[in-house]
C-alpha positions in Angstrom: 3.3 105.4 171.3 5.2 104.5 168.2 8.3 106.2 166.8 9.3 105.5 163.2 12.8 106.2 162.0 15.2 105.4 159.2 13.8 107.3 156.3 15.9 109.3 153.9 16.8 110.2 150.4 18.3 107.3 148.3 18.8 106.5 144.7 16.8 103.9 142.8 18.0 100.4 143.4 19.2 101.1 146.9 18.0 99.5 150.1 16.7 101.2 153.3 15.7 99.8 156.7 12.9 101.5 158.6 12.5 100.9 162.3 9.5 101.5 164.6 10.0 101.7 168.4 7.0 101.0 170.6 6.3 102.2 174.1 3.4 102.4 176.5 1.8 99.2 175.4 2.5 95.5 175.8 4.1 95.4 172.4 4.6 91.6 172.0 0.8 91.1 172.3 -0.1 93.2 169.2 0.3 92.7 165.5 2.0 95.5 163.7 1.8 97.0 160.3 3.5 99.4 157.9 1.6 101.8 155.6 2.7 104.5 153.3 1.2 107.6 151.9 2.4 109.4 148.8 1.5 113.1 148.1 -2.1 113.4 147.1 -2.8 109.7 147.6 -4.5 107.7 150.3 -2.6 105.8 152.9 -2.1 102.2 151.7 -1.0 99.0 153.2 2.6 97.8 152.8 3.3 95.0 155.2 2.1 93.4 158.5 3.4 90.9 161.0 1.4 88.9 163.6 2.0 89.5 167.3 4.1 86.3 167.5 6.1 87.1 164.4 5.1 83.8 162.9 3.0 85.3 160.0 3.8 88.1 157.6 1.7 89.8 155.0 2.7 92.0 152.1 1.0 94.1 149.5 1.4 92.5 146.1 3.7 95.3 144.8 6.0 94.8 147.8 6.3 91.1 147.8 9.9 90.0 147.3 11.3 93.4 147.8 10.2 94.3 151.4 10.7 92.2 154.6 9.0 93.0 157.8 10.4 91.7 161.1 10.0 92.3 164.8 12.0 92.0 167.9 9.6 91.5 170.8 12.4 91.8 173.4 13.4 95.2 172.0 9.8 96.4 171.2 10.7 97.2 167.6 9.4 96.3 164.2 11.5 96.8 161.1 10.8 97.1 157.4 13.7 96.3 155.1 13.1 97.7 151.7 15.3 96.6 148.7 15.5 97.6 145.1 13.8 100.8 145.8 12.0 102.7 143.0 10.9 106.3 142.6 7.3 105.0 143.1 8.2 104.0 146.6 8.6 107.6 147.6 6.1 108.3 150.4 5.8 108.9 154.1 5.9 105.5 155.9 3.9 104.9 159.0 4.0 102.1 161.5 0.9 101.1 163.3 -0.2 98.8 166.1 -3.3 96.6 165.9 -6.1 97.4 168.2 -6.7 93.8 169.5 -4.1 91.9 171.5 -3.2 88.3 170.6 -5.4 88.3 167.5 -4.8 86.6 164.1 -6.4 87.9 161.0 -6.7 87.2 157.3 -4.7 89.2 154.9 -7.5 91.6 154.0 -7.9 92.6 157.7 -4.2 93.3 158.1 -4.3 95.6 155.1 -7.1 97.7 156.5 -6.3 100.9 158.4 -9.3 100.2 160.7 -7.4 97.2 162.2 -4.9 99.6 163.8 -5.5 102.1 166.6 -2.1 103.5 167.3 0.0 105.2 164.6 3.5 106.5 164.5 4.4 110.0 163.2 5.7 108.8 159.9 9.2 108.8 158.3 9.8 110.2 154.8 11.4 108.0 152.1 12.4 109.6 148.9 13.8 107.6 146.0 15.5 109.5 143.2 15.8 108.1 139.7 
């Protein structure tokens, strides 16, 4: 089970940190990802982190602005978002990869099919 939190209403240019708490699975053995879904649009990849935390991946539009991190002792994965823009407005979902101890290429991390457990989502709204 995954529980996402930290969303809210912020102004453009602000920063926000999302957090995802995991339970019921051996969290440190699974890679994790963040996706977002804007109204009327498909869910799309934002960032991912390998099970070890050694490798991180980002969508091109988020590189340099977003940072994904994990704390395997606390069973959490965070997404720090900086310089937020109105286009970042969406529901953000955290997800756990389906295979333990796996390393993938960037395309696989960005596919929703790689993940089998999803959090409930947290709303991020950025005003101009």
